[in-house]
C-alpha positions as CSV (number, residue, x, y, z in Angstrom):
1,M,103.4,-21.3,75.0
2,S,106.0,-22.6,77.5
3,A,107.4,-25.8,76.1
4,L,109.8,-28.1,77.8
5,A,112.8,-29.1,75.8
6,P,113.0,-32.8,75.1
7,D,116.2,-33.2,77.0
8,S,114.9,-31.5,80.2
9,V,112.7,-34.3,81.4
10,S,110.5,-33.3,84.3
11,P,110.1,-35.9,87.0
12,A,106.7,-37.4,87.7
13,A,104.8,-35.8,90.5
14,A,106.7,-36.1,93.7
15,P,105.0,-38.0,96.6
16,L,103.2,-35.7,99.0
17,A,104.3,-35.3,102.5
18,S,102.8,-37.8,104.9
19,S,99.9,-36.6,107.0
20,S,97.2,-38.0,109.3
21,P,94.7,-40.4,107.7
22,A,92.0,-37.7,108.1
23,T,93.9,-35.2,105.9
24,R,95.7,-37.4,103.4
25,P,94.4,-37.1,99.9
26,G,94.0,-40.8,99.3
27,A,96.3,-43.7,98.9
28,L,97.3,-42.5,95.4
29,G,97.5,-38.8,96.1
30,H,101.2,-38.8,94.9
31,L,100.3,-40.0,91.4
32,R,99.4,-37.9,88.4
33,V,97.4,-39.7,85.6
34,L,97.0,-38.5,82.0
35,D,93.7,-39.9,80.7
36,L,93.5,-40.1,76.9
37,S,90.7,-42.7,77.0
38,R,87.0,-42.4,76.4
39,V,83.8,-44.4,76.6
40,L,84.0,-47.0,79.4
41,A,86.9,-49.4,79.9
42,G,89.7,-46.8,80.1
43,P,87.6,-44.2,82.0
44,W,86.5,-46.9,84.5
45,C,90.2,-47.6,85.2
46,T,91.1,-43.9,85.7
47,Q,88.1,-43.3,87.9
48,N,89.3,-46.0,90.2
49,L,92.7,-44.3,90.4
50,A,91.0,-40.9,90.9
51,D,88.8,-42.2,93.7
52,L,91.9,-43.4,95.4
53,G,93.4,-39.9,95.3
54,A,95.3,-39.7,92.0
55,D,95.2,-36.4,90.1
56,V,93.6,-37.5,86.8
57,I,93.7,-35.1,83.9
58,K,91.1,-36.1,81.2
59,I,92.0,-35.0,77.7
60,E,89.0,-34.4,75.5
61,K,88.4,-33.1,72.0
62,P,87.3,-29.4,72.0
63,G,83.6,-28.9,71.3
64,E,82.9,-32.7,71.4
65,G,84.5,-34.4,74.3
66,D,84.1,-38.1,75.4
67,D,81.6,-40.0,73.2
68,T,79.5,-40.8,76.3
69,R,78.7,-37.1,76.9
70,H,76.2,-37.6,74.1
71,W,75.1,-41.3,74.7
72,G,71.5,-40.9,75.8
73,P,68.8,-41.1,76.9
74,P,68.8,-40.8,79.8
75,F,69.9,-37.1,79.8
76,F,70.4,-34.9,82.8
77,P,67.3,-32.8,83.4
78,D,67.4,-29.0,83.6
79,A,65.8,-26.9,86.4
80,E,62.4,-27.3,84.8
81,G,62.8,-31.1,84.5
82,E,63.4,-31.1,80.8
83,P,66.2,-33.2,79.3
84,T,69.3,-31.4,78.4
85,A,72.0,-32.5,75.8
86,N,74.1,-33.9,78.6
87,A,73.9,-37.7,78.9
88,C,74.1,-39.4,82.3
89,Y,76.4,-42.1,80.9
90,F,79.5,-39.9,81.2
91,A,79.0,-39.3,84.9
92,A,79.2,-43.0,85.6
93,C,82.9,-43.2,85.0
94,N,84.5,-39.7,85.2
95,R,84.2,-38.6,88.8
96,N,87.2,-37.0,90.5
97,K,88.8,-36.0,87.2
98,R,89.7,-32.7,85.6
99,S,88.6,-32.1,82.0
100,V,91.1,-30.4,79.7
101,T,90.2,-29.8,76.0
102,V,93.1,-30.3,73.6
103,D,93.0,-31.1,69.9
104,M,95.6,-33.8,69.5
105,A,95.3,-33.7,65.7
106,T,97.3,-30.4,65.8
107,P,101.0,-30.2,66.3
108,E,100.5,-27.7,69.2
109,G,98.0,-30.0,70.8
110,Q,100.4,-32.9,70.6
111,Q,103.1,-30.8,72.2
112,L,100.8,-29.9,75.1
113,I,100.0,-33.6,75.7
114,R,103.7,-34.5,75.5
115,E,104.5,-31.8,78.1
116,L,101.7,-33.1,80.4
117,A,103.0,-36.7,79.9
118,M,106.5,-35.6,81.0
119,Q,105.0,-34.5,84.3
120,S,102.8,-37.6,84.8
121,D,103.2,-41.0,86.3
122,V,100.6,-42.8,84.2
123,V,99.0,-42.5,80.8
124,V,95.9,-44.5,79.9
125,E,94.7,-44.6,76.3
126,N,92.2,-46.7,74.3
127,F,92.9,-45.8,70.7
128,K,93.2,-48.6,68.1
129,T,96.5,-50.4,68.2
130,G,99.2,-48.0,66.9
131,G,96.7,-45.2,66.6
132,L,98.7,-42.7,68.6
133,K,102.0,-43.3,66.9
134,R,101.3,-40.8,64.1
135,Y,100.9,-38.1,66.8
136,G,104.1,-39.0,68.6
137,L,102.0,-40.0,71.6
138,D,102.7,-43.7,71.6
139,Y,104.5,-45.5,74.4
140,A,107.9,-45.5,72.6
141,S,107.7,-41.7,72.0
142,L,106.5,-40.7,75.5
143,S,108.7,-43.2,77.5
144,A,111.7,-41.7,75.7
145,L,110.8,-38.3,77.3
146,N,109.8,-39.8,80.6
147,P,111.3,-43.2,81.3
148,R,109.3,-43.5,84.6
149,L,106.1,-43.3,82.7
150,I,103.6,-46.2,83.0
151,Y,101.6,-46.4,79.8
152,C,98.4,-48.5,79.7
153,S,96.9,-49.3,76.3
154,V,93.3,-50.7,76.3
155,T,92.2,-52.2,73.1
156,G,89.7,-54.8,71.9
157,F,92.2,-57.5,71.0
158,G,95.6,-56.4,72.2
159,Q,98.8,-55.2,70.7
160,T,99.6,-58.6,69.0
161,G,97.8,-61.3,67.1
162,P,95.8,-61.4,63.9
163,Y,92.9,-59.3,65.4
164,A,95.2,-56.6,66.8
165,P,94.2,-54.0,64.1
166,R,90.4,-54.5,64.7
167,A,88.2,-52.2,66.8
168,G,86.7,-54.0,69.7
169,Y,83.5,-53.3,71.6
170,D,82.0,-54.9,74.7
171,L,79.0,-56.5,73.0
172,L,81.2,-57.9,70.2
173,V,83.6,-59.4,72.7
174,Q,80.8,-60.8,74.8
175,A,79.7,-62.7,71.7
176,M,83.2,-63.8,70.6
177,S,84.4,-65.0,74.0
178,G,81.4,-67.3,74.6
179,M,80.0,-65.1,77.4
180,M,76.7,-64.7,75.6
181,S,76.5,-68.5,75.0
182,I,76.2,-69.1,78.7
183,T,74.0,-66.1,79.4
184,G,70.2,-66.2,79.1
185,R,67.6,-68.9,79.1
186,A,68.1,-72.3,77.4
187,D,67.0,-72.6,73.8
188,S,64.3,-75.0,75.0
189,E,62.7,-72.3,77.2
190,P,60.5,-69.4,76.2
191,G,62.7,-66.4,75.4
192,G,65.7,-68.7,75.1
193,G,68.8,-67.7,73.2
194,P,72.2,-65.9,73.6
195,M,72.0,-62.8,75.7
196,R,74.4,-60.0,76.7
197,V,74.9,-59.1,80.3
198,G,72.8,-56.0,81.3
199,V,75.8,-53.7,81.7
200,A,79.0,-53.6,79.6
201,V,80.6,-56.1,81.9
202,I,83.7,-56.7,79.9
203,D,84.5,-53.0,79.7
204,L,84.1,-52.8,83.4
205,F,86.2,-55.8,84.2
206,T,88.9,-54.5,81.8
207,G,88.9,-51.3,83.7
208,M,89.4,-53.1,87.0
209,Y,92.1,-55.3,85.6
210,A,93.8,-52.3,84.1
211,T,93.7,-50.6,87.6
212,T,95.4,-53.6,89.1
213,A,98.1,-53.7,86.4
214,I,98.9,-50.0,86.8
215,L,99.2,-50.4,90.6
216,A,101.5,-53.4,90.0
217,A,103.6,-51.3,87.6
218,V,103.8,-48.5,90.2
219,E,105.1,-51.0,92.7
220,A,107.6,-52.4,90.3
221,R,108.9,-48.9,89.5
222,H,109.9,-48.6,93.2
223,S,112.5,-51.3,92.4
224,T,113.4,-50.6,88.8
225,G,113.0,-46.8,88.6
226,R,111.4,-47.3,85.2
227,G,107.9,-47.4,83.9
228,Q,106.5,-50.0,81.4
229,H,103.9,-50.6,78.8
230,I,100.7,-52.4,79.9
231,D,98.7,-54.2,77.1
232,M,95.1,-54.7,78.1
233,A,92.7,-56.4,75.8
234,L,88.9,-56.8,76.1
235,L,89.1,-60.3,74.6
236,D,91.8,-61.4,77.1
237,V,89.7,-60.2,80.0
238,A,86.5,-61.8,78.7
239,M,88.2,-65.2,78.4
240,A,89.6,-64.8,81.9
241,V,86.3,-63.9,83.6
242,L,84.6,-67.0,82.1
243,G,86.0,-68.3,85.4
244,N,84.8,-71.7,86.4
245,Q,82.9,-72.1,83.1
246,G,86.1,-71.7,81.1
247,T,88.2,-73.9,83.4
248,G,85.5,-76.6,83.3
249,Y,85.7,-76.7,79.5
250,L,89.5,-76.7,79.4
251,N,89.7,-79.7,81.7
252,T,86.8,-81.8,80.4
253,G,86.1,-80.6,76.9
254,H,82.4,-80.1,77.9
255,V,81.0,-77.0,76.3
256,P,78.6,-75.4,78.9
257,G,75.3,-74.0,77.7
258,R,72.7,-71.5,78.9
259,Q,70.5,-72.3,81.9
260,G,69.0,-69.1,82.9
261,N,69.2,-68.2,86.6
262,T,70.3,-71.7,87.7
263,H,73.8,-72.7,88.6
264,P,75.6,-75.6,86.7
265,S,77.2,-76.9,89.9
266,V,75.1,-75.8,92.9
267,V,71.4,-76.5,93.7
268,P,69.2,-74.8,94.8
269,Y,70.7,-71.6,93.5
270,Q,68.1,-69.7,91.5
271,D,64.9,-67.7,91.6
272,F,61.7,-69.2,92.8
273,P,58.1,-68.0,92.4
274,T,56.3,-66.6,95.5
275,Q,52.7,-65.4,96.2
276,D,53.5,-62.0,94.9
277,G,56.6,-62.3,92.7
278,S,59.9,-64.1,93.0
279,V,62.5,-64.7,95.6
280,L,66.2,-65.6,95.1
281,L,67.7,-68.5,97.0
282,A,71.4,-68.9,96.9
283,I,71.9,-72.1,99.0
284,G,75.6,-72.8,98.5
285,N,76.3,-75.7,100.9
286,D,74.7,-78.6,102.6
287,G,74.4,-76.8,106.0
288,Q,72.4,-74.0,104.4
289,F,70.1,-76.5,102.7
290,A,69.5,-78.4,106.0
291,R,68.6,-75.1,107.8
292,F,66.2,-74.2,105.0
293,C,64.5,-77.6,105.3
294,E,64.2,-77.2,109.1
295,A,62.8,-73.7,108.8
296,V,60.0,-74.8,106.5
297,G,59.3,-78.2,108.1
298,V,60.3,-80.6,105.4
299,D,62.7,-83.6,105.6
300,W,64.4,-83.2,102.3
301,A,67.8,-82.9,103.9
302,R,67.5,-86.5,105.2
303,D,66.6,-87.8,101.7
304,E,69.7,-89.4,100.2
305,R,69.0,-87.8,96.9
306,F,69.2,-84.3,98.3
307,A,71.4,-84.4,101.4
308,A,74.5,-83.5,99.5
309,N,74.9,-80.9,96.8
310,A,76.2,-83.5,94.3
311,G,72.9,-85.4,94.7
312,R,70.8,-82.2,94.4
313,V,72.5,-81.4,91.1
314,I,71.8,-84.9,89.8
315,H,68.2,-84.8,91.0
316,R,67.6,-81.1,90.1
317,E,64.6,-81.9,88.0
318,V,62.9,-83.5,91.0
319,L,63.9,-81.0,93.7
320,V,63.3,-77.7,92.0
321,P,59.6,-78.3,91.2
322,M,59.1,-79.4,94.8
323,M,60.7,-76.2,96.0
324,A,58.7,-74.0,93.6
325,E,55.5,-75.4,94.9
326,L,56.6,-74.7,98.4
327,T,57.8,-71.1,97.7
328,R,54.4,-70.2,96.2
329,S,53.0,-70.5,99.7
330,R,54.5,-67.2,101.1
331,T,55.2,-63.7,99.9
332,T,58.7,-62.6,99.0
333,A,58.9,-60.5,102.1
334,A,57.7,-63.4,104.2
335,W,60.4,-65.7,102.8
336,V,63.1,-63.1,103.5
337,A,61.9,-62.6,107.1
338,L,61.7,-66.4,107.7
339,L,65.2,-67.1,106.5
340,E,67.1,-64.0,107.4
341,D,68.2,-65.2,110.9
342,K,68.7,-68.8,109.7
343,A,71.9,-68.0,107.7
344,V,70.2,-69.1,104.5
345,P,71.0,-66.6,101.7
346,C,67.7,-65.3,100.4
347,G,66.5,-62.0,99.0
348,P,64.2,-60.1,96.6
349,I,64.9,-59.5,92.9
350,N,64.9,-55.7,93.0
351,H,64.8,-53.3,90.1
352,I,67.5,-50.6,90.3
353,G,65.3,-48.1,92.1
354,Q,64.4,-50.6,94.8
355,A,68.1,-51.5,95.1
356,F,69.1,-47.8,95.7
357,D,66.3,-47.6,98.4
358,D,67.5,-50.8,100.1
359,P,68.4,-50.1,103.8
360,Q,71.8,-51.7,103.4
361,V,72.6,-49.7,100.3
362,L,71.5,-46.5,102.2
363,A,73.5,-47.4,105.3
364,R,76.7,-47.9,103.2
365,G,76.3,-44.5,101.6
366,L,76.4,-45.8,98.0
367,R,74.6,-42.7,96.6
368,V,77.0,-39.8,96.1
369,E,75.9,-36.2,95.3
370,Q,78.3,-33.6,94.1
371,E,78.3,-30.1,92.6
372,R,80.5,-29.3,89.6
373,Y,80.9,-25.7,90.9
374,P,80.7,-26.0,94.7
375,G,80.0,-22.7,96.3
376,A,79.7,-20.8,93.1
377,Q,77.3,-20.1,90.3
378,P,77.8,-22.3,87.2
379,P,79.2,-20.4,84.3
380,A,76.8,-19.1,81.6
381,G,75.6,-21.9,79.5
382,Q,76.2,-24.6,82.1
383,T,72.8,-26.0,83.0
384,I,74.2,-29.0,84.9
385,N,75.7,-28.5,88.4
386,R,74.3,-31.3,90.7
387,V,75.5,-34.8,89.7
388,V,74.7,-38.0,91.5
389,T,76.8,-41.1,91.1
390,T,77.4,-44.5,92.8
391,A,80.1,-44.4,95.5
392,S,83.3,-46.3,95.1
393,P,83.1,-49.7,96.7
394,L,86.8,-49.5,97.7
395,R,86.8,-49.1,101.5
396,L,90.3,-48.5,103.0
397,S,90.5,-47.8,106.7
398,D,93.5,-45.4,106.7
399,T,93.5,-44.0,103.2
400,P,89.8,-43.9,102.2
401,T,88.6,-42.9,98.7
402,T,88.1,-39.2,98.3
403,L,85.6,-36.9,96.6
404,R,87.2,-33.9,95.0
405,H,85.6,-33.3,91.7
406,A,82.1,-34.0,90.3
407,P,82.2,-35.5,86.7
408,P,83.4,-32.4,85.0
409,A,81.9,-30.2,82.3
410,L,83.7,-30.3,79.0
411,G,87.0,-28.4,79.3
412,Q,86.1,-27.2,82.8
413,H,89.7,-27.3,84.0
414,T,91.6,-26.4,80.9
415,D,92.9,-23.0,82.1
416,E,93.6,-24.4,85.6
417,V,95.7,-27.4,84.5
418,L,97.6,-25.8,81.6
419,G,98.3,-22.8,83.8
420,D,99.4,-24.7,86.8
421,Y,101.4,-27.5,85.1
422,L,102.7,-25.8,82.0
423,G,102.8,-22.2,83.1
424,L,100.6,-20.9,80.3
425,D,99.2,-17.4,81.0
426,A,95.9,-15.9,79.8
427,A,97.4,-14.6,76.6
428,A,99.0,-17.9,75.7
429,L,95.7,-19.7,76.4
430,Q,93.7,-17.2,74.3
431,A,96.2,-17.7,71.4
432,L,95.6,-21.5,71.6
433,R,91.9,-21.0,71.6
434,G,92.2,-18.7,68.6
435,K,93.8,-21.6,66.8
436,K,91.2,-24.1,68.2
437,V,94.0,-26.1,69.8
438,V,92.2,-26.0,73.2
């Protein structure tokens, strides 16, 4: 095994030569990211970086891999349509990465990761606070070898405070932050009670905030020449994304409650019944309300109770039943057709299948299909090749996001990465496999 001496620090990946927008590898093509994270928040961050062109090396435990490889159903189907052991969850947040299997519990595995970190710009990890110190893979240890390293730690509760040692999960943090207390129908309504958001929204937001923090640290490094430690906590993020609800409480002392699909400060801004289902009206200002009233032939916009939003909020209990009676007179499609050219926000409440079939979603190319082994037969035992994911929403005119790798099979790129970056030949790799290091 070729190991770098501790005092021979390799620089982070050098910026690539400039080229035309059509051939550039993405805005972050000059960055190398070592991804020690798993499940969702960390991988969501590193997928953002990968979509923007960064070379992301995902380190996984041999034989097991990221927990989400097994989180199903749903599982990928095989050629006969039968479920395999490969969960779809993993594909949601691991596109454009290369998978390398290394057992970090072994001294040899720890050395491999150190050598990779010495050639990286960024490390992202989401072990419990202090969990990597025993392996010599914590920020202090790695930054001593590579002072330019940007090291992002994602935990439930951060590196400080009384809860720092605790494990944190999205659902737990949704509960603790108050998010669930404002999500769901009111206790007085059927089905009322605290409710989690339908996706792990705090994990996803944490991944996005982590992406932002890493890019800020990269920018700061241009001036300082040094990396830094980023401390991302799910609870911090959850409190931040309470947004207007949190700010309202902090300034008035009023604790907001659940009110289903209605808005605490804007009316009408909710779902309404139609002849064949429901329609969503998101009328956010007085002009939109006036145009709605004109379109349907009512004079509510001239009623002093409803002319301004503040009055509509006060008289919500009067206006909403009147609107519900009106919306039952047409189908959902008829309402959308009527209001579409009136600049009145209106739309159906789709299920996910309908959403992916929506003409706008199709026109924006939000369905991405890739092959793990493009132009080649998958290796023996690999039953999954075609993988479909949702495209990155990041649209840059000159340095667009790139598609280079499908969500990888476990260890798919081990030989490639360790050979190219660390100079390990076939014999060295075979020796490491014999010891179950990779």
